[in-house]
N, C-alpha and C positions, 0 to 999 in steps of 0.2 A: 164711566166712573173712573176717578183718579184715586189711587190707593198709595199713600205716602207715610213715611216715618220721619219724625223729627227727634234726634237724639241730641242731648246736651253734649257738646264737645268736651266738657270738663269731666265726664264720667270716666271711671276706670275701664280698662279693657275687659275685665272679667269680675264677676261677683259671685259669691257663694250664696245660694238660695235654695228654696224647695222648687227645683226645676219643673217637675211634673205638675205641681199645683200652679205655679206661675204661668206655665204654658196653657193650662186648662182655662184659667181666668182670662188671658189674653185672647185665646181662641174664641171664647164665649163673647167677649166685648167686641172684637173685630168682626166675628161672624154675624152678630146681631146688627152691627153698624152696616155691613154690606147687604144683609138681607132686607134691611128696611130703607136702603138708599138706591133709588133707580138711577139717578143722575147727580153729578156733582162730585163730592169727594169724601173720603174717609181718611182721617189723619190720626196716626197713633204717635203719641209724645211720651218720652222718657226724660225725667229731669230729677236732679238731686235736690232734695227739700232742705236737708240739714245733715251735718256731719256730727256724730256723737262718738267721740273718741276715734276708735278705729272702724266704726260702723257708719255707713251712709244709709239715709233714708231716702228711698226713691219713690217718685210718683209716676205711675203709668196712667195715661188718659187716652180716651178715643173720642174724637169729635167727628161728627158726620153732618151731611146736608140732607138727611133722610126725612122721614114723615113726621118725626118728633114724638113727644110724649107729653101729655097734659100733667100739670103740676100734681093734681089729685091722685095720679097713678104712680108717681115717682117713688113714694114711700113703700108702695105695695110690691114693687117688681122684684124685691128680694125675698118674698114670701114663697115657699115652695108651691108649685103648681099654679101660681097666679099668672094669668094672661090678661092683658089689656082687653082683648076681643076673644072670648071663649066660645063664640058661635061656630057651628060646624061648617059654616060657609066662609070662614075667614080666609084670607088670601095667604097669610104667612103660617107656615108650620112650626111646630115646637111643643115640647111638653111643659115648658115653664120650669125646668129643673136646673138649668145652667148654674144658678148661683147656689143652689142647694148642694150640688156636686162639689163646688168650690169649697165648701165647709167653712164659710165665713172668713176664710183667709184674706179676702179682699178688703176687709175693714182696715 
């Protein structure tokens, strides 16, 4: 598997943010992408969406070539304890709490 990062070269060197929460969200996104991707790639991208006075609005995204997610599950993955496959024999581990711990900050 190839793990890469794509940064917009126009970004500032340093930003003030809620570092622990941002780290938690990115670890959750990248961790899930790696967990569900056996081969191919996981790409993390950071880009500036707009500038509002002295504030930059950044977008962090993660794209992978993993197993994918059906459209009907996409709305529910942000619910606490929700798992696409909750059977005891499922292959992938996790409690389904990653987004809950992020406190909705990802919106």
